[in-house]
C-alpha positions as a Markdown table, in Angstrom:
| # | Residue | x | y | z |
|---|---|---|---|---|
| 1 | Met | 57.0 | 129.5 | 96.5 |
| 2 | Tyr | 59.4 | 132.2 | 98.3 |
| 3 | Met | 62.0 | 129.5 | 98.1 |
| 4 | Asn | 61.5 | 129.7 | 94.2 |
| 5 | Lys | 61.9 | 133.1 | 93.5 |
| 6 | Lys | 65.1 | 133.2 | 96.2 |
| 7 | Ile | 66.7 | 130.6 | 93.8 |
| 8 | Ala | 65.3 | 131.7 | 90.6 |
| 9 | Gly | 68.1 | 132.4 | 88.3 |
| 10 | Leu | 71.0 | 130.3 | 89.7 |
| 11 | Ala | 71.3 | 127.6 | 87.9 |
| 12 | Gly | 72.4 | 129.5 | 84.6 |
| 13 | Met | 74.9 | 131.6 | 86.5 |
| 14 | Ile | 76.1 | 128.4 | 88.5 |
| 15 | Gly | 76.0 | 126.2 | 85.8 |
| 16 | Thr | 77.7 | 127.9 | 83.2 |
| 17 | Ala | 80.7 | 129.5 | 85.6 |
| 18 | Leu | 81.6 | 126.0 | 87.0 |
| 19 | Phe | 81.6 | 124.5 | 83.1 |
| 20 | Val | 84.0 | 127.4 | 82.4 |
| 21 | Leu | 86.2 | 126.8 | 85.6 |
| 22 | Ser | 85.8 | 123.6 | 84.8 |
| 23 | Phe | 87.4 | 122.9 | 80.8 |
| 24 | Thr | 89.7 | 125.9 | 81.4 |
| 25 | Ile | 91.6 | 124.2 | 84.7 |
| 26 | Asn | 91.1 | 121.0 | 82.7 |
| 27 | Gly | 92.8 | 122.1 | 79.4 |
| 28 | Trp | 95.8 | 123.7 | 81.1 |
| 29 | Leu | 96.5 | 120.4 | 83.6 |
| 30 | Arg | 95.8 | 118.1 | 80.5 |
| 31 | Thr | 99.3 | 117.0 | 78.7 |
| 32 | Gly | 99.3 | 117.6 | 74.9 |
| 33 | Tyr | 96.0 | 119.5 | 75.0 |
| 34 | Ser | 96.0 | 122.6 | 72.8 |
| 35 | Pro | 93.1 | 125.0 | 74.4 |
| 36 | Val | 94.0 | 127.0 | 71.1 |
| 37 | Gln | 93.1 | 123.7 | 68.4 |
| 38 | Asn | 91.2 | 121.2 | 70.7 |
| 39 | Tyr | 87.7 | 120.8 | 71.1 |
| 40 | Ile | 86.8 | 120.9 | 74.8 |
| 41 | Ser | 84.6 | 118.0 | 74.2 |
| 42 | Glu | 88.2 | 115.9 | 73.7 |
| 43 | Leu | 88.9 | 116.6 | 77.3 |
| 44 | Ala | 86.5 | 113.6 | 78.0 |
| 45 | Ile | 89.2 | 111.2 | 76.0 |
| 46 | Gly | 91.6 | 109.5 | 78.1 |
| 47 | Arg | 91.7 | 108.4 | 81.6 |
| 48 | Ala | 90.7 | 112.1 | 82.9 |
| 49 | Gly | 87.7 | 112.0 | 80.7 |
| 50 | Trp | 85.4 | 111.6 | 83.6 |
| 51 | Ile | 86.3 | 114.9 | 84.9 |
| 52 | Gln | 84.6 | 116.2 | 81.4 |
| 53 | Met | 81.9 | 113.8 | 81.3 |
| 54 | Val | 81.1 | 115.0 | 84.9 |
| 55 | Ser | 81.1 | 118.7 | 84.0 |
| 56 | Phe | 78.8 | 118.1 | 80.7 |
| 57 | Leu | 76.1 | 116.5 | 83.2 |
| 58 | Val | 76.2 | 119.4 | 85.5 |
| 59 | Leu | 75.7 | 121.7 | 82.7 |
| 60 | Gly | 73.0 | 120.4 | 81.3 |
| 61 | Ala | 71.1 | 119.9 | 84.6 |
| 62 | Ser | 71.9 | 123.6 | 85.3 |
| 63 | Ile | 70.5 | 124.6 | 81.8 |
| 64 | Val | 67.8 | 122.1 | 82.4 |
| 65 | Trp | 67.0 | 124.0 | 85.8 |
| 66 | Phe | 67.4 | 127.6 | 83.8 |
| 67 | Ala | 64.7 | 126.0 | 81.2 |
| 68 | Phe | 62.3 | 126.1 | 83.8 |
| 69 | Asp | 63.1 | 129.7 | 85.5 |
| 70 | Val | 62.8 | 131.1 | 81.7 |
| 71 | Gly | 59.5 | 129.5 | 81.7 |
| 72 | Ala | 58.7 | 131.0 | 85.3 |
| 73 | Ala | 59.7 | 134.8 | 84.0 |
| 74 | Phe | 57.8 | 134.3 | 80.3 |
| 75 | Arg | 54.5 | 132.8 | 81.1 |
| 76 | Thr | 52.9 | 134.5 | 78.2 |
| 77 | Gly | 53.8 | 136.2 | 75.1 |
| 78 | Lys | 56.5 | 135.9 | 72.6 |
| 79 | Ala | 58.6 | 133.7 | 73.4 |
| 80 | Ser | 57.2 | 132.0 | 76.8 |
| 81 | Arg | 56.6 | 128.5 | 74.7 |
| 82 | Ala | 59.5 | 128.2 | 72.5 |
| 83 | Ala | 62.5 | 129.6 | 74.5 |
| 84 | Pro | 61.9 | 127.0 | 77.9 |
| 85 | Val | 62.1 | 124.1 | 75.0 |
| 86 | Met | 64.9 | 125.1 | 73.3 |
| 87 | Phe | 66.7 | 125.6 | 76.6 |
| 88 | Leu | 65.3 | 122.3 | 77.8 |
| 89 | Met | 66.8 | 120.9 | 74.4 |
| 90 | Ile | 69.8 | 122.3 | 74.9 |
| 91 | Gly | 70.6 | 120.8 | 78.5 |
| 92 | Val | 69.5 | 117.4 | 77.6 |
| 93 | Cys | 72.0 | 117.9 | 74.5 |
| 94 | Tyr | 74.4 | 118.5 | 76.8 |
| 95 | Met | 73.9 | 115.9 | 79.1 |
| 96 | Ile | 73.9 | 113.5 | 76.0 |
| 97 | Ser | 77.5 | 115.2 | 75.1 |
| 98 | Gly | 78.6 | 113.3 | 78.3 |
| 99 | Leu | 77.5 | 109.8 | 78.2 |
| 100 | Phe | 78.9 | 109.7 | 74.8 |
| 101 | Val | 82.4 | 110.7 | 74.2 |
| 102 | Thr | 83.9 | 112.4 | 71.5 |
| 103 | Asp | 86.1 | 110.3 | 68.5 |
| 104 | Pro | 89.4 | 111.9 | 68.7 |
| 105 | Gln | 90.3 | 114.6 | 66.0 |
| 106 | Ala | 86.7 | 114.8 | 65.1 |
| 107 | Met | 86.7 | 118.3 | 64.6 |
| 108 | Phe | 88.5 | 117.5 | 61.9 |
| 109 | Asp | 87.7 | 114.0 | 60.9 |
| 110 | Asn | 84.0 | 112.5 | 60.7 |
| 111 | Gln | 83.2 | 111.2 | 63.6 |
| 112 | Gln | 83.8 | 107.1 | 63.3 |
| 113 | Thr | 81.8 | 105.7 | 66.1 |
| 114 | Ala | 78.2 | 105.4 | 67.2 |
| 115 | His | 78.8 | 107.0 | 70.6 |
| 116 | Gly | 81.3 | 109.8 | 68.2 |
| 117 | Met | 78.2 | 110.1 | 66.2 |
| 118 | Val | 75.5 | 110.5 | 68.7 |
| 119 | His | 78.1 | 113.0 | 70.1 |
| 120 | Gly | 78.4 | 115.0 | 67.4 |
| 121 | Ile | 74.6 | 115.5 | 66.5 |
| 122 | Ala | 74.2 | 116.0 | 70.5 |
| 123 | Gly | 76.7 | 118.9 | 69.7 |
| 124 | Ala | 75.4 | 120.5 | 66.5 |
| 125 | Leu | 72.1 | 120.5 | 68.3 |
| 126 | Val | 73.5 | 122.7 | 71.1 |
| 127 | Phe | 75.3 | 125.3 | 68.7 |
| 128 | Ser | 72.4 | 125.7 | 66.4 |
| 129 | Leu | 69.8 | 126.2 | 69.3 |
| 130 | Ser | 71.8 | 128.6 | 71.6 |
| 131 | Ala | 72.2 | 131.1 | 68.3 |
| 132 | Ala | 68.9 | 130.6 | 67.6 |
| 133 | Ser | 67.7 | 131.0 | 71.5 |
| 134 | Cys | 69.2 | 134.4 | 71.2 |
| 135 | Phe | 66.9 | 135.8 | 68.0 |
| 136 | Val | 63.9 | 134.1 | 69.7 |
| 137 | Leu | 64.6 | 135.9 | 72.8 |
| 138 | Trp | 65.1 | 139.0 | 71.1 |
| 139 | Gln | 61.6 | 139.1 | 69.3 |
| 140 | Arg | 60.6 | 139.4 | 73.5 |
| 141 | Phe | 62.9 | 141.5 | 75.0 |
| 142 | Arg | 62.6 | 144.6 | 72.1 |
| 143 | Ile | 58.7 | 144.8 | 73.4 |
| 144 | Asp | 59.0 | 143.9 | 76.8 |
| 145 | Glu | 59.7 | 146.7 | 78.9 |
| 146 | Lys | 61.6 | 144.8 | 81.7 |
| 147 | Trp | 63.9 | 143.7 | 79.6 |
| 148 | Arg | 64.2 | 145.8 | 76.8 |
| 149 | Ser | 67.8 | 146.3 | 77.8 |
| 150 | Met | 68.1 | 143.3 | 77.3 |
| 151 | Ser | 67.4 | 143.3 | 73.5 |
| 152 | Ala | 70.4 | 144.5 | 72.1 |
| 153 | Ala | 72.6 | 142.5 | 73.7 |
| 154 | Ser | 70.5 | 139.3 | 72.5 |
| 155 | Phe | 71.1 | 140.2 | 69.0 |
| 156 | Ile | 74.7 | 140.9 | 68.8 |
| 157 | Ala | 75.2 | 137.3 | 71.2 |
| 158 | Gly | 73.3 | 135.7 | 68.0 |
| 159 | Val | 74.5 | 137.1 | 65.2 |
| 160 | Val | 78.4 | 136.8 | 66.5 |
| 161 | Met | 77.7 | 132.7 | 67.4 |
| 162 | Thr | 75.9 | 132.4 | 64.3 |
| 163 | Ile | 79.3 | 133.7 | 62.5 |
| 164 | Leu | 81.5 | 131.8 | 64.9 |
| 165 | Ile | 79.9 | 128.3 | 63.8 |
| 166 | Val | 80.3 | 129.2 | 60.3 |
| 167 | Leu | 84.1 | 129.6 | 60.8 |
| 168 | Met | 84.3 | 126.6 | 63.3 |
| 169 | Lys | 82.6 | 124.7 | 59.8 |
| 170 | Ile | 85.3 | 126.3 | 57.3 |
| 171 | Gly | 88.0 | 124.7 | 59.9 |
| 172 | Gln | 86.6 | 121.7 | 60.2 |
| 173 | Leu | 86.7 | 121.2 | 56.2 |
| 174 | Gln | 89.8 | 122.9 | 55.3 |
| 175 | Ser | 93.7 | 123.0 | 56.5 |
| 176 | Gly | 94.9 | 126.5 | 57.3 |
| 177 | Leu | 94.5 | 129.5 | 60.1 |
| 178 | Leu | 91.0 | 128.3 | 61.1 |
| 179 | His | 92.2 | 124.9 | 61.6 |
| 180 | Asp | 94.8 | 125.4 | 63.7 |
| 181 | Trp | 93.1 | 127.5 | 66.0 |
| 182 | Ala | 89.7 | 125.6 | 66.1 |
| 183 | Gly | 89.2 | 125.3 | 70.2 |
| 184 | Ala | 89.7 | 128.9 | 70.5 |
| 185 | Val | 86.9 | 129.9 | 67.9 |
| 186 | Gln | 84.6 | 127.2 | 69.8 |
| 187 | Arg | 85.2 | 128.9 | 72.7 |
| 188 | Cys | 84.6 | 131.9 | 71.8 |
| 189 | Cys | 81.0 | 131.1 | 70.3 |
| 190 | Leu | 80.8 | 128.7 | 73.9 |
| 191 | Met | 81.7 | 132.0 | 76.0 |
| 192 | Thr | 79.6 | 134.1 | 74.4 |
| 193 | Ser | 76.3 | 131.9 | 74.8 |
| 194 | Tyr | 77.2 | 131.4 | 78.3 |
| 195 | Ala | 77.6 | 135.0 | 78.9 |
| 196 | Trp | 74.4 | 135.6 | 77.6 |
| 197 | Ile | 72.6 | 133.3 | 79.8 |
| 198 | Phe | 74.6 | 134.5 | 82.8 |
| 199 | Ala | 73.3 | 137.9 | 81.9 |
| 200 | Ile | 69.6 | 136.3 | 81.3 |
| 201 | Ser | 69.7 | 134.5 | 85.2 |
| 202 | Phe | 71.4 | 137.4 | 86.6 |
| 203 | Lys | 68.5 | 139.0 | 85.3 |
| 204 | Ile | 65.6 | 136.8 | 86.5 |
| 205 | Lys | 67.6 | 136.6 | 89.9 |
| 206 | Lys | 67.0 | 140.8 | 90.4 |
| 207 | Leu | 63.2 | 140.8 | 88.9 |
| 208 | Gly | 62.8 | 138.1 | 91.2 |
Protein backbone atom coordinates (compact mmCIF):
# COMPACT_ATOMS: atom_id res chain seq x y z
CA MET A 1 0.00 0.00 0.00
CA TYR A 2 2.85 2.39 0.82
CA MET A 3 4.40 1.82 -2.58
CA ASN A 4 1.05 2.41 -4.30
CA LYS A 5 0.71 5.79 -2.55
CA LYS A 6 4.28 6.64 -3.38
CA ILE A 7 3.82 6.15 -7.11
CA ALA A 8 0.20 7.34 -7.30
CA GLY A 9 -0.24 10.06 -9.89
CA LEU A 10 3.06 9.46 -11.67
CA ALA A 11 1.50 7.79 -14.71
CA GLY A 12 -0.51 10.80 -15.80
CA MET A 13 2.50 13.09 -15.50
CA ILE A 14 5.15 10.86 -17.05
CA GLY A 15 2.98 9.44 -19.83
CA THR A 16 1.71 12.77 -21.15
CA ALA A 17 5.11 14.49 -20.86
CA LEU A 18 6.88 11.69 -22.76
CA PHE A 19 4.24 11.68 -25.48
CA VAL A 20 4.52 15.43 -26.07
CA LEU A 21 8.31 15.22 -26.13
CA SER A 22 8.16 12.29 -28.56
CA PHE A 23 5.82 13.79 -31.15
CA THR A 24 7.54 17.19 -30.94
CA ILE A 25 11.03 15.84 -31.63
CA ASN A 26 9.74 13.32 -34.16
CA GLY A 27 7.89 16.07 -36.01
CA TRP A 28 10.95 18.30 -36.14
CA LEU A 29 13.12 15.50 -37.53
CA ARG A 30 10.65 14.12 -40.09
CA THR A 31 11.39 15.40 -43.59
CA GLY A 32 8.34 16.89 -45.32
CA TYR A 33 6.24 16.80 -42.17
CA SER A 34 4.57 19.98 -40.93
CA PRO A 35 3.47 20.14 -37.27
CA VAL A 36 1.22 23.04 -38.27
CA GLN A 37 -0.66 21.20 -41.00
CA ASN A 38 -0.23 17.49 -40.33
CA TYR A 39 -1.86 15.47 -37.58
CA ILE A 40 0.25 13.70 -34.97
CA SER A 41 -1.07 10.33 -36.15
CA GLU A 42 0.63 10.82 -39.53
CA LEU A 43 3.99 10.39 -37.82
CA ALA A 44 3.14 6.68 -37.65
CA ILE A 45 3.31 6.43 -41.46
CA GLY A 46 6.55 5.39 -43.12
CA ARG A 47 9.80 3.72 -42.10
CA ALA A 48 10.16 5.65 -38.86
CA GLY A 49 6.49 5.25 -38.04
CA TRP A 50 7.20 2.68 -35.34
CA ILE A 51 8.37 5.52 -33.05
CA GLN A 52 4.94 7.12 -33.04
CA MET A 53 3.24 3.74 -32.76
CA VAL A 54 5.25 2.94 -29.62
CA SER A 55 4.49 6.42 -28.27
CA PHE A 56 0.77 5.77 -28.64
CA LEU A 57 1.10 2.45 -26.82
CA VAL A 58 3.12 3.95 -23.95
CA LEU A 59 0.69 6.85 -23.58
CA GLY A 60 -2.28 4.47 -23.67
CA ALA A 61 -0.78 2.28 -20.95
CA SER A 62 -0.04 5.32 -18.79
CA ILE A 63 -3.62 6.61 -19.16
CA VAL A 64 -4.96 3.18 -18.15
CA TRP A 65 -2.74 3.35 -15.07
CA PHE A 66 -3.95 6.91 -14.48
CA ALA A 67 -7.55 5.63 -14.62
CA PHE A 68 -6.84 3.38 -11.64
CA ASP A 69 -5.22 6.30 -9.81
CA VAL A 70 -8.39 8.33 -10.36
CA GLY A 71 -10.51 5.43 -9.13
CA ALA A 72 -8.40 5.18 -5.99
CA ALA A 73 -8.60 8.94 -5.41
CA PHE A 74 -12.39 9.06 -5.79
CA ARG A 75 -13.73 5.90 -4.22
CA THR A 76 -17.25 7.25 -3.62
CA GLY A 77 -19.47 10.08 -4.74
CA LYS A 78 -19.83 11.88 -8.06
CA ALA A 79 -17.56 10.70 -10.89
CA SER A 80 -16.20 7.83 -8.79
CA ARG A 81 -17.37 5.34 -11.41
CA ALA A 82 -17.72 7.35 -14.60
CA ALA A 83 -14.33 9.10 -14.56
CA PRO A 84 -12.12 5.97 -14.17
CA VAL A 85 -14.10 4.17 -16.88
CA MET A 86 -13.77 7.11 -19.26
CA PHE A 87 -10.00 7.32 -18.73
CA LEU A 88 -9.72 3.56 -19.13
CA MET A 89 -11.49 3.82 -22.48
CA ILE A 90 -9.26 6.73 -23.53
CA GLY A 91 -6.15 4.72 -22.68
CA VAL A 92 -7.35 1.67 -24.61
CA CYS A 93 -8.23 3.87 -27.61
CA TYR A 94 -4.72 5.36 -27.59
CA MET A 95 -3.26 1.86 -27.70
CA ILE A 96 -5.60 0.94 -30.57
CA SER A 97 -4.42 4.08 -32.37
CA GLY A 98 -0.87 2.81 -32.03
CA LEU A 99 -1.69 -0.62 -33.40
CA PHE A 100 -3.81 0.60 -36.32
CA VAL A 101 -2.02 3.21 -38.41
CA THR A 102 -3.92 6.10 -39.95
CA ASP A 103 -4.12 6.56 -43.72
CA PRO A 104 -2.10 9.34 -45.40
CA GLN A 105 -3.94 12.66 -45.53
CA ALA A 106 -6.87 11.09 -43.66
CA MET A 107 -7.48 14.42 -41.95
CA PHE A 108 -8.73 15.81 -45.25
CA ASP A 109 -10.20 12.67 -46.81
CA ASN A 110 -12.05 9.67 -45.43
CA GLN A 111 -10.03 6.73 -44.12
CA GLN A 112 -9.65 4.27 -46.98
CA THR A 113 -8.32 1.13 -45.32
CA ALA A 114 -9.64 -1.09 -42.54
CA HIS A 115 -6.78 -0.17 -40.20
CA GLY A 116 -7.31 3.50 -41.05
CA MET A 117 -10.99 3.32 -40.19
CA VAL A 118 -10.23 1.63 -36.85
CA HIS A 119 -7.69 4.36 -36.12
CA GLY A 120 -10.23 7.03 -37.01
CA ILE A 121 -12.89 5.59 -34.70
CA ALA A 122 -10.40 5.25 -31.83
CA GLY A 123 -9.22 8.81 -32.38
CA ALA A 124 -12.76 10.18 -32.40
CA LEU A 125 -13.44 8.44 -29.08
CA VAL A 126 -10.24 9.84 -27.56
CA PHE A 127 -11.20 13.42 -28.38
CA SER A 128 -14.84 13.05 -27.40
CA LEU A 129 -14.14 11.28 -24.12
CA SER A 130 -11.28 13.63 -23.23
CA ALA A 131 -13.56 16.65 -23.46
CA ALA A 132 -16.45 14.89 -21.72
CA SER A 133 -14.24 13.72 -18.84
CA CYS A 134 -13.49 17.34 -17.99
CA PHE A 135 -17.17 18.06 -17.39
CA VAL A 136 -17.67 14.79 -15.49
CA LEU A 137 -14.88 15.59 -13.04
CA TRP A 138 -15.90 19.24 -12.87
CA GLN A 139 -19.15 18.03 -11.28
CA ARG A 140 -17.04 16.33 -8.61
CA PHE A 141 -14.46 19.07 -8.13
CA ARG A 142 -16.94 21.86 -7.52
CA ILE A 143 -18.42 20.08 -4.48
CA ASP A 144 -15.24 18.42 -3.17
CA GLU A 145 -13.32 20.72 -0.82
CA LYS A 146 -9.99 19.05 -1.53
CA TRP A 147 -10.43 19.45 -5.28
CA ARG A 148 -12.40 22.68 -5.55
CA SER A 149 -9.30 24.54 -6.76
CA MET A 150 -9.42 22.36 -9.91
CA SER A 151 -13.07 23.08 -10.65
CA ALA A 152 -12.74 26.17 -12.85
CA ALA A 153 -9.75 24.76 -14.74
CA SER A 154 -11.64 21.55 -15.51
CA PHE A 155 -14.66 23.41 -16.86
CA ILE A 156 -12.47 25.72 -18.96
CA ALA A 157 -10.46 22.77 -20.31
CA GLY A 158 -13.68 21.02 -21.36
CA VAL A 159 -14.98 24.14 -23.13
CA VAL A 160 -11.65 24.79 -24.88
CA MET A 161 -11.36 21.19 -26.08
CA THR A 162 -14.95 21.16 -27.33
CA ILE A 163 -14.36 24.34 -29.35
CA LEU A 164 -11.11 23.02 -30.79
CA ILE A 165 -12.73 19.71 -31.76
CA VAL A 166 -15.40 21.65 -33.68
CA LEU A 167 -12.70 23.74 -35.38
CA MET A 168 -10.82 20.57 -36.35
CA LYS A 169 -13.95 19.16 -37.92
CA ILE A 170 -14.55 22.38 -39.85
CA GLY A 171 -10.95 22.23 -41.09
CA GLN A 172 -11.50 18.67 -42.29
CA LEU A 173 -14.63 19.53 -44.24
CA GLN A 174 -13.46 22.59 -46.14
CA SER A 175 -10.31 24.26 -47.39
CA GLY A 176 -9.06 27.50 -45.88
CA LEU A 177 -7.24 28.72 -42.81
CA LEU A 178 -8.43 25.93 -40.49
CA HIS A 179 -7.54 23.36 -43.14
CA ASP A 180 -3.97 24.68 -43.35
CA TRP A 181 -3.61 24.83 -39.55
CA ALA A 182 -5.25 21.50 -38.76
CA GLY A 183 -2.15 20.07 -37.07
CA ALA A 184 -1.73 23.11 -34.86
CA VAL A 185 -5.40 23.05 -33.81
CA GLN A 186 -5.16 19.35 -32.97
CA ARG A 187 -2.03 19.93 -30.90
CA CYS A 188 -3.71 22.73 -28.96
CA CYS A 189 -6.61 20.41 -28.17
CA LEU A 190 -4.40 17.55 -27.06
CA MET A 191 -2.06 19.80 -25.08
CA THR A 192 -5.08 21.12 -23.18
CA SER A 193 -6.07 17.55 -22.37
CA TYR A 194 -2.54 16.55 -21.33
CA ALA A 195 -2.05 19.65 -19.17
CA TRP A 196 -5.32 18.88 -17.40
CA ILE A 197 -4.38 15.23 -16.85
CA PHE A 198 -0.93 16.31 -15.65
CA ALA A 199 -2.52 18.71 -13.15
CA ILE A 200 -4.87 16.03 -11.80
CA SER A 201 -1.98 13.57 -11.53
CA PHE A 202 0.10 16.14 -9.67
CA LYS A 203 -2.79 16.74 -7.28
CA ILE A 204 -3.24 13.00 -6.68
CA LYS A 205 0.49 12.72 -6.02
CA LYS A 206 0.36 15.65 -3.62
CA LEU A 207 -2.64 14.32 -1.71
CA GLY A 208 -1.26 10.79 -1.71
